[in-house]
C-alpha positions as CSV (number, residue, x, y, z in Angstrom):
1,X,-20.2,72.9,-8.1
2,X,-23.5,73.5,-9.6
3,X,-24.0,70.4,-11.3
4,X,-22.7,68.5,-8.7
5,X,-25.5,70.4,-6.2
6,X,-28.2,69.7,-9.0
7,X,-27.5,66.1,-9.0
8,X,-27.3,66.0,-5.1
9,X,-30.9,67.6,-5.3
10,X,-32.6,65.5,-8.1
11,X,-31.3,62.6,-5.9
12,X,-33.1,63.8,-2.7
13,X,-36.0,64.6,-4.3
14,X,-36.8,62.1,-6.6
15,X,-38.3,60.0,-3.9
16,X,-40.8,62.4,-3.3
17,X,-42.1,64.3,-6.5
18,X,-41.9,63.7,-10.1
19,X,-39.2,65.0,-12.5
20,X,-41.3,68.1,-13.2
21,X,-41.8,69.1,-9.8
22,X,-38.1,68.6,-8.7
23,X,-36.7,70.5,-11.8
24,X,-39.1,73.3,-10.8
25,X,-37.9,73.1,-7.2
26,X,-34.1,73.0,-8.3
27,X,-34.6,76.0,-10.6
28,X,-36.3,78.1,-7.7
29,X,-33.2,77.3,-5.0
30,X,-30.6,78.0,-7.8
31,X,-32.4,81.3,-8.7
32,X,-32.7,82.1,-4.7
33,X,-29.2,81.3,-3.9
34,X,-27.4,82.9,-6.8
35,X,-29.7,86.4,-6.5
36,X,-28.0,89.6,-6.0
37,X,-25.8,90.3,-3.0
38,X,-25.4,86.8,-2.1
39,X,-21.6,86.9,-1.2
40,X,-21.5,84.2,1.7
41,X,-25.2,82.7,2.0
42,X,-25.0,80.9,-1.6
43,X,-24.5,77.7,-3.2
44,X,-21.2,77.3,-2.0
45,X,-22.1,77.6,1.5
46,X,-24.4,74.9,0.5
47,X,-21.5,72.6,-1.1
48,X,-19.4,73.3,1.6
49,X,-22.2,71.9,4.2
50,X,-22.9,68.9,2.2
51,X,-19.3,68.2,1.5
52,X,-18.9,67.7,5.3
53,X,-22.1,65.9,5.5
54,X,-20.7,63.1,3.9
55,X,-18.2,62.4,6.7
56,X,-20.9,61.8,9.3
57,X,-23.9,60.7,7.3
58,X,-23.8,57.5,9.1
59,X,-24.5,59.5,12.4
60,X,-27.6,61.0,11.0
61,X,-30.9,59.5,12.0
62,X,-33.2,61.1,9.4
63,X,-30.7,62.1,6.5
64,X,-33.1,63.6,4.0
65,X,-35.1,66.0,6.7
66,X,-31.5,67.5,7.6
67,X,-30.8,67.5,3.5
68,X,-34.0,69.4,3.0
69,X,-33.3,71.7,5.8
70,X,-29.8,72.5,4.4
71,X,-31.3,73.0,1.1
72,X,-34.0,75.6,2.5
73,X,-32.2,76.9,5.5
74,X,-31.3,80.2,3.9
75,X,-33.4,80.2,0.8
76,X,-34.9,83.8,1.9
77,X,-32.2,85.9,3.0
78,X,-31.9,89.6,3.1
79,X,-29.3,91.3,5.2
80,X,-32.0,93.8,6.5
81,X,-34.3,91.3,7.3
82,X,-34.9,90.0,11.0
83,X,-36.9,87.1,10.2
84,X,-35.0,85.0,7.7
85,X,-35.2,81.9,9.0
86,X,-39.1,82.0,9.4
87,X,-39.1,82.7,5.6
88,X,-37.4,80.1,4.9
89,X,-39.0,78.0,6.9
90,X,-42.3,78.8,5.4
91,X,-40.6,78.6,1.9
92,X,-39.8,75.0,2.8
93,X,-43.2,74.0,3.9
94,X,-44.8,75.5,0.4
95,X,-42.5,73.8,-1.5
96,X,-42.3,70.4,0.1
97,X,-45.0,68.3,-0.4
98,X,-44.2,64.7,1.8
99,X,-45.0,63.3,5.2
100,X,-46.3,66.1,7.3
101,X,-44.4,65.2,10.2
102,X,-41.0,65.7,8.2
103,X,-42.1,68.8,7.2
104,X,-42.5,69.8,10.6
105,X,-39.2,68.4,11.4
106,X,-37.5,70.5,8.7
107,X,-39.3,73.8,9.8
108,X,-37.9,73.6,13.2
109,X,-34.6,72.6,11.8
110,X,-34.4,75.6,9.9
111,X,-36.1,77.8,12.6
112,X,-32.7,76.5,15.1
113,X,-30.5,78.6,12.9
114,X,-31.8,81.8,13.5
115,X,-30.1,81.6,17.0
116,X,-28.0,78.7,16.8
117,X,-30.1,76.9,19.5
118,X,-31.7,73.5,19.5
119,X,-35.2,73.4,19.3
120,X,-35.3,69.5,19.2
121,X,-33.2,69.0,22.2
122,X,-33.1,65.4,22.0
123,X,-32.1,65.4,18.3
124,X,-28.5,64.7,17.3
125,X,-29.7,65.7,14.0
126,X,-30.5,69.2,14.5
127,X,-27.2,69.7,16.6
128,X,-25.2,68.2,13.4
129,X,-27.2,70.7,11.4
130,X,-26.0,73.7,13.4
131,X,-22.4,72.4,13.6
132,X,-22.3,72.0,9.8
133,X,-23.6,75.8,9.5
134,X,-21.3,77.2,11.8
135,X,-18.2,74.9,10.8
136,X,-17.0,78.2,8.6
137,X,-16.3,79.5,11.7
138,X,-13.3,76.8,12.6
139,X,-11.4,77.1,9.2
140,X,-8.2,78.1,8.8
141,X,-7.5,82.1,8.9
142,X,-7.4,82.7,5.3
143,X,-10.4,80.7,4.7
144,X,-11.8,82.8,7.6
145,X,-10.9,86.2,6.4
146,X,-12.8,85.6,3.0
147,X,-15.9,84.4,4.9
148,X,-15.9,87.9,7.0
149,X,-15.3,89.9,3.9
150,X,-18.1,88.4,2.0
151,X,-20.5,88.7,5.0
152,X,-19.1,92.7,5.0
153,X,-20.6,92.4,1.6
154,X,-23.8,91.2,2.4
155,X,-24.3,93.9,4.7
156,X,-22.6,96.9,2.8
157,X,-25.9,98.8,3.3
158,X,-24.7,99.5,6.6
159,X,-21.7,102.0,7.2
160,X,-18.9,101.0,9.8
161,X,-20.3,102.8,13.0
162,X,-23.5,100.3,12.7
163,X,-22.1,97.2,11.1
164,X,-18.9,96.7,13.6
165,X,-20.6,97.1,17.0
166,X,-23.2,94.8,15.5
167,X,-20.9,92.2,14.4
168,X,-18.7,92.5,17.4
169,X,-22.0,91.6,19.7
170,X,-22.6,88.4,17.5
171,X,-19.2,87.1,17.9
172,X,-19.0,87.9,21.7
173,X,-22.3,86.1,22.3
174,X,-20.6,83.1,20.7
175,X,-17.6,83.3,22.5
176,X,-19.5,83.6,25.9
177,X,-21.0,79.9,25.1
178,X,-19.4,76.6,26.9
179,X,-19.0,75.5,23.2
180,X,-19.7,76.9,19.9
181,X,-20.4,73.7,18.6
182,X,-22.9,70.6,19.8
183,X,-21.4,67.5,18.6
184,X,-18.1,66.0,19.5
185,X,-16.6,65.7,15.9
186,X,-17.1,69.4,15.6
187,X,-15.7,70.4,19.0
188,X,-12.6,68.5,18.0
189,X,-12.5,69.2,14.7
190,X,-13.1,73.1,14.7
191,X,-13.6,74.4,18.5
192,X,-10.0,75.9,18.9
193,X,-9.7,77.2,16.0
194,X,-13.3,79.0,15.7
195,X,-12.3,80.7,19.1
196,X,-8.9,81.8,17.7
197,X,-10.9,83.0,14.5
198,X,-13.6,85.1,16.5
199,X,-11.0,86.5,18.8
200,X,-9.0,87.8,16.2
201,X,-12.0,89.4,13.9
202,X,-12.9,91.1,17.1
203,X,-9.7,92.8,17.4
204,X,-10.1,93.8,13.8
205,X,-13.2,95.5,14.3
């Protein structure tokens, strides 16, 4: 998996920087996503997003910007922080030395993952990014159980009396939306299962 991700990164970034820079950026990415307490927001999460992206790549308008957003959307992550997305966006701005407009687009993509709401309302790319990020919610129950176990590990600093109400609030917020997903492809593929999973988890809390 790691070699596959490294090759993916090199193929993307080589059009924007020399080998020395792209290698240095890769080492930073790998270090961040394999740091302590990364049980879910890690390289496996990115790997899953990129695998699913292959199926919809032809529907993406600016594939490179979307890929950069995936790489950096969780690069700064601590369960105790409330500004992970802003920090990740800043991280991306400093790292990506290419067209200013695209950097701004990548930044907005990343910020949109904070509340999973479109910042670029007319951008299908933004919608696809959010759906890729949340696709874990619509997986089979066995996979979903592993996901919620890993999320709990990331929040292990919090006792159940704090974690459970907070988690339940997040899940109910998603269920109150007309749809968890923005694109027709992801609605068709994941919506029903995702709602079943969230309801099951709420009952477990």
